[in-house]
N, C-alpha and C positions, 0 to 999 in steps of 0.2 A: 285611187278609189277612196272616197270619204266615208262610205258606209262601213261600220265595224264588221269584222269577220264573224260569220255565223256558221254553225254546224248543226246537223240533224241526227237524231237518235244516237247520241254519244253513249259509249259503254266503256267503263273503266274496270279493268280486272287487276287484282293484286295477287301476285304469286309469291308468297313468303316461304322460305326454306329454313327449317330450324333443326339442328342436330338433336336427334332423339337419343342415341347411344353415346356412352362415354367409356372408352377402353380403360381409363384409369379406375372406373368403378367396377370393372369386371366384364367378362364376355357377355354381350347382348344386354348389359345392364343400362338402364336409362340414366341420362345425365341428371344432375341435381335440379337444373332449371328446364327440364325437357318439356314441361307443360306450359312454359311461359307464352308460347305462340298462341295457345288457345285462350289463355287468360286475357291477353291484350286484344285479341280479336273480339272476344265476348264483352269485355268490360270497356276498353277504350273505344274501339270502333262501334260496338253496339251501343255504347252510351252516347256517342255523337249522333248516330242516325236513328236511334230509338226503334230499331227493328226488334220486336219481342223474340222472334225466332233466333236472331243473332245473339241476343243477351242470354238466351237459354241454350247456347251452343254446347256447353259442357254436358248437359243432360242428354244430348243427342249422340255423343261420341262413345264408342265402345271402350275407350281408355279412361273413362270416368265411371265411378260408382258412388251413388249417394252424394253427389256433388264434389267428390274428392278424386284426385288423380289416381288411377288404378291401371298401370300399364299391363298388368297380368291379363287384363281383359282382351288384349290383342292376341294372346297365345292360343285362343280357341281355333283360329284359322290364319296361320302365319302366311299362307300362300295368297291370301286375299288382301290387297293393299288398301281396300276401302275402310275408312274409320267411322263413317256414319252408320248408325245402327240399322237403318233400312237399306243401306248400300246405295242410296240415290242422293243426288244433290238436294240440299235443303232450300226450298224456295221461300222468300219472304213475302209477307203481306204488303201490298203496295202502300207506300208512305205518302200521305197527302201533305204538300208543303205550300204555304201561302206564297203567292207570286211566282211559283215555279211549278213545272209539271210534276205529276206523280212519279215517285222514285221507286223503281223495282230493283230487286236484288236476289241473289242466291249464293250459296257457299257449298263447296265440296271439299272433303278432307281425305288425304291419302297418306300412306306411308311408303316412301320410296327407299327401300333398303334400310339404312340406319337414319333416315331423315323424315321429319314431318313436313308435309307440304299442303298448302291450301289454295283454293281457287275461289276468291271472293270477287263477285261481279256485281257492280251497281250500274244501272242504266236508266235512261229515259226512253219511253216508247212513243213513237209517232209524235215527236216534239222537236222543234227547232229552237236552239238557244244561242245566245252570244258566246263566243269563245271565252270571254272574260268570266262567264258564269260557270265555267268548269270547276271553279274553286268550291262550288256547292257539292261536288262529288268528292271533295277532299277537305272538309271543314277543319280549320286549324291544323292542317297538315297531318291529320290522324292516320293517313295511309303511308306516310313517309317512313323511311327505315329507322329514324331516331325514335319514332313512336311505336312501331311494331316490334323492333328489337329482335328480329329473326337472326339467329347466330350466324347463319351461312350467307344471308343476303336476301334480296328480293328483286322482283321486276314489276313495274307498273305498265300495263298494256292498255292503251287508249285506241278504241276504234270509233270512227265517226264518218259521217257523210258530209263533205264540204257543200256549203250553200253559197256563202258570200266569201270570196277569198281572192288574193292576188295570184299566188302560185302555191303549189303543195309544200315546198320547203319553208316558205315564209309562214304559211298557215301552221305547219308543224311546230315551228319555233314559238309561235304565239300560244299554241295549245300547251306546250311544255311550260311556258312562263305562267300561264293561268292555272295550270294543274298543280305545280309544285311550289309556286310562289316566286317572287322576284329575287329574294335573297339566295335561294338555292339554285334557281335557274341559271344564274351567272356562273355557277361552279360546274354546270353540266357542259359537256362537250359532245358534239355530234360525232359519232365514231363510225357510222355506216349508213348507207342508204341502199334500198333494193326494191324489189317488186314481188309481192306475194299474192297469188290467186288473182293476178291482173290489176292489183292496186298498189300504189307506192307505200313504202314503209320506211320509217326513219328511226335510227337508234341513237340514244343519248346515254351518256354514262359518266359517273364520277366514282371511281373505285374506292377512294378514301372515305366517301360518304355512304358507300354501298347503295348508291342510287342509280338504278338502271331503268330507263324508260323507253318504251317502244310506242311510236305514234303511227297508226295505220289508217290511212285516209282512203275512203272508197273512191275508186275510179271506174271499176268494172261493176255493173249492177249485180252480177252474179257472184260477187266475191264471197258473201256470207254463205252461199250454198255449199262452198267448198270447205268452209270453216266448221267442220263437223266435230263430234265428240272425239272421234279418232284422232283428228288433227290436234285437238286440245290436249289429248293424252300425251302424244309425242312431243308437243311443244313444252308441256310441263316437265317431261323427262329431260329435254334438252336444256331448259333454263335451270333445272336443278343441277345437272352436271356442270353447267357453266358456273353457277354460284359456288359449288363445292370446290371446283378447280381454283377459282380466284381466292376463296377462303384459305385453302391449303397453301397457295402460293404466298399469301400474306403471312401465314403461320411460318412458312419456311424462311421468309425474310426476318421474322422475329427470332427464330431459332439461330439463324446465322448471326444476328446482332448479339444475341446472348453468348453464342460461341466465341465471338470476337472479344466480348467483355471478359470472358473467362480466360481466353488466351492472353489478354493484356495483364490480368492478375498473375497468371503463371509466369509471364515474362519478368514481372517485377520481383517474383520470388527467387528466380534463378540466381541473381547475384549473391543472395544469402548463402548459397551453396559454397561459393569460393571463400566467403568470410568464415564459415563454419569449419571448412577444411583446414584453416590455419589456427584453429583453437588448440592451445597446448594441453589443456586439461582434457584427458580422454573421456572422463565421465560426463563433463559438461558438453563436450563435443557430441557424444552419443545421444544425450538428451535433446540437444538442438537438432541433430539429424533426424531423430524420430519425430520431433514436432514438425519439422519441415516436410518430412515424408507424409505425415498425416494430412497436412494442409494441401500439399500438391495432389495427393491421392484423392482427396475429396473433390478438388476442382477438376481433376482429370475425369473422375466419375461423372460429374455434371457435364463436362465437355463431351464425353462419350454418349450421354443421354441426348444431347442436342444433335449429334451425328446420327443417332438412331432415329430421332424424329425426322431429320432431313431425308433419310432413306425411306421412312414410312410415307412422308409427303410425296416423294418421287413416285412411289408405287401407287398412291392414291390418285395422283394426277394421271398416271397411265390408265388406271381403271376408269376414271371419269372422262378421260379423252375418248376411250373406247365407247363409253355410254353416250357421250355427246355425238360421236360419229354415227352410232347406230340410230339415234333419234333423228339426226340430220338426214340420214339416208331415207328414213320413213317419210319425213316431211317432203323431201325432194321427190319421192314417188307420188305424193299427192299433188304436187305443184302442176301448174298448167303451162302451156306454151307461152314463152315470152317472160316467164318469171325470172327474177334475178336474186338468187339467194347467196350472193357473194359475201354479204355482211355476216351471214351465219357461218359460212365456210372459213372466213378469215380467222375466226376464233380457233379453229382446229390448227391452223398454221401457228397461231400464237402459243398454243399449248406445247407444241414441239420446239418451235424456234426460239421462244422466249422463256416460258415458264419452266419447262423441263430442262432446257439448256442452262438456265440460270441456277437452278437447284444443283445441277451437276458441278457447276463452277463453285458453288458454296461448299459442296462436299469435298471437292478436290483441294480447296484451300484449307479447310479445317482438318482434313485427313493428313495433309503434309505436316501440320503442327502437331497432330496427335502422335506421329512417329517420334518427334523430338521429345514430347512430354513423356511418352512411354520409355524412351531411352533414359531420360532423366530419372524416372522412378526406378528403373532397373539399376542405374548407377548408384543411387542413394541407398537402395536396398542392399546392394553389394557392400557398400561402405558401412552400413549399419551392421551387417553380418560380421565384417572384418573387425570393426571397432568393438563389437560385442565379444568376439572371441578374445581379442587382445585385452579388453577390460576384464573378462572372466579370468584370463591367465594372470593378470596383474593382481586381481583380487585374491586368486588362489595362492599366489606367492606371498601376498601380504598376510593371508590367513596362516600359511605355513610359518612365516616369520614370527607372527604373533604367538603361534603354538610353541615355536622354539624358545622365544623369549619367556613364555609362561613356564616352560619346562625348566629353563635356566633359573628363573626366579624361584620356582618351587625347590629346585636343587639347592640354590643358595640359601633359601630359608630353612631347608632341611639341615644343611651343614651348620648354619648358625644355631639351629635348635640343638644339634648334636654338641656343638661347642658349649652352648649354655648348659646342656645336661652334664657334660664332662666337668665343666667348671663347678656345677652344683654338686657333682659327685665328689670332686676334690674337697669342696667346702665341707660336705657331709663327712668324708673320711677324716678330715682334720678335726672336725667336731667330735667324731667318734674317738679319735686318738686322744683328744683332750679329755673326753669322758672317761676313757680307759685309764688315762694317767691320773685323773682325779680319783677314779675308783681304787687304783693301786695305792695312791697316797692315803686314801681313806682306809684301805685295808691295813696299810702300814701303821696308820694311827691307831686303828682298832687293835692291831697286833701288839703295838707298843703299849697301849693302855692296858690291854688284857694281860700282857706279860708283866707290866708294872704292878697291876692289881694282883695278879697271881703271885708274883714274887713277894709283894707286900703281905699277902695272906700267908704265904709259907713262912716268911720271916716272923710274922705276928704269931703264927702257931708254934714256931720253934723257939721263940724268945724266952718263954718261961723256963725252958730247959737250960738255957744259959745261966739263969739265975740259980737254978738248983745245982747244976754241975758246971763250974767254971771251966772255960776252955783253956787247955794248955797249948800254947802256940808252938811248943817244940814237939815235933812228931815223935810218937813212940808206938812202934808197930806191935809191941808186945801187949799193949793195952787194947781193950775192945773199943769199938767206935764210940765216939762221943754222941750222946743222944741228939745233940743239935745237928751233928753231921749226918747221923742216920736219918733224922727227920727230913733234912734237905734232900738226901739221896733218894729216900722213899718218895718224896713229893715229885722229884724229877722223873723217877721211874713211872709213877702213877700218871704223870702228865703225858709221858711219851705213849704209854699204853692207851690213855684216853684219846690222844691225838690220832693214833692209828685206828681207833674205833670210829672216830668222827670223820676220818678221811673219805669213806664212801659217800658220806652225806654232803661233802663239800661242793660237788657240782650243783646239787639242788640249792645249796646256800648261795652259790654264785648267781643262780637265776633269780633268786629272791632279793639278793643284795642290791641290783640296780634299781629295784622299786623302792627299797627303803633307804638307798643311798641318799637321794635328795632330801629325805626326811631327816636323815642323820646329819647331813651337811647343814640343814636348816637349824637343827638343834645346836650343832657346834658353832654355827655362825652367831648364835645368840650369846 
C-alpha cells in the first residue's frame, strides 16, 4: 500500500503519577517537590498548547491558595479524591491551529492515597489525520516522561479509529513512532497485546525511561460506548498501582546496590581487626578498636536502613499488587465477550514471580551479611570492654605506683630535711658552745681585770701606810697588826661581803652580759 497510514478522531491521554507524601518529612507530610506535577502540566504543557484553562490549572486546584502550593487545602475532605475545586473535569476552549483541525482537551486531577494523579486528554473531533501528524499532539515531546518528570512514572494512552492501514500491529508501531519520536521509539519494546471492548490494544514499554504507551485501535464501532467514566476511574487506579510497583522495585534495586556497597566497605574493614588485635600497646589498641567500632557501627546502621527500606518496599509491592488486582477485576467485569486482557493480567504474575521474589532474594542476601556484621560488632564491643578493664587496671596500678613513689620521695625529702635540721642544730650548738666559751673567757678577763684593778686600788690605798709605818718582815704576834696588813684584810673582808651582796644580782647580770658582750669584745678588739 503506497498511501500513508491515516487515523480518525485520535485521542491522546496522559496519566502521570507523582508521589505526594514523603515519610521522611513526617506522617502524611507532603514531599518537597509534591507540586512539581502541577507546575509542569500548567507551565510546560500549557505553554506548548496555549490552553488558557491549562495555564491557569493551579487556580483551579484545592491544593493551591493565592497561586502558591497549599496542601492543607486538601484536609477539608480527605475522603474525596477530587482535587479540582468544582469536582468536575476541566474542559479547555477548543484551540484553532493553522493547517490542522481544532484541538480539544480536558484535564482531571485526583489524589490516590499518597499519590497525585492526572488525566490530561487532547483530541481531534470528527477529523482524519495522517499518522505522522500525531506529533502535533506531543509537540517537542512535551508529554514524555523526561518533560513531565512524574516521580512514579506515567502512561500515554492513544485511542484512534484506523482509516488507511496495513494491519493493526503495523499501524500501532507507526503510531508509537509518530507520537514519541524516532529516537525514543527505538527504545520501546512491545510487551503485550490484547483486546479491550472488542478492539485491539498494544502495550509498549521502556522501564528505564519510564515510558509506557498503550495504543488502542478501534475495531468494534461500539468500543467507546463501553469506555465510560467508571472504566477510566478503574483504569487510572490500575495504572497508578502499576507505576508505584515499578517505582518501588527500582528503589529496591537501588537499596540492594547501596547495601552491597556498604557490605564491601565493611569487608575491607574486617582485616583491620586482626591487625589491631596484635597491637602491643594496650592504650593504642583500645583507641584503634573504638575507632574501628565507630566506623563499623555507622556502616552497619546504614546497612540496616537499606534492609528496612527493602522490607518497606516488599510491603508496598504487596499493597499495590492488591490494588492492581482489585482494579483489574473491576475492568474485567466491564469487559465484553471476546476480550483478551492477558496483557494486564501478566503484570500480576510479574509482581509475585519477579518483583516480590527478587526483593526477597535481596533481603536474604543482605540479612546473611547482617548477621556477620552484628557478630563482628559484638566481638569488638567485647574486646573494647576487656581492653578497657585491663587498661583501667594498669592505669590504677600505675597510679598506685606513682603514689608510692611520691610517698617515698616525700619521706626521703623529709628525712633529708631532718638530717639538714640536725646538722644545723649541731652547728648551732657548736656556735653556742663557742659563744659560751667566749663569754667565759670574757668573764675571766673581766674578773682578771677587775681583780687587778681592785688589787691595785687596795695596794694604792694601803701604800701610804707603808711609808708611815715600815713593815717588819719578822712576825711578832705580840705587836698589833700592821696598818697595811689591816687595810688589806679589811679590803678583802669588804670585798667578800660586797660579793655576797652582789650574788643575787648575778643572774640578771648574766642575762645582760650576752647583749653587752659583743660590745665589750668590740671595745677590747680595738
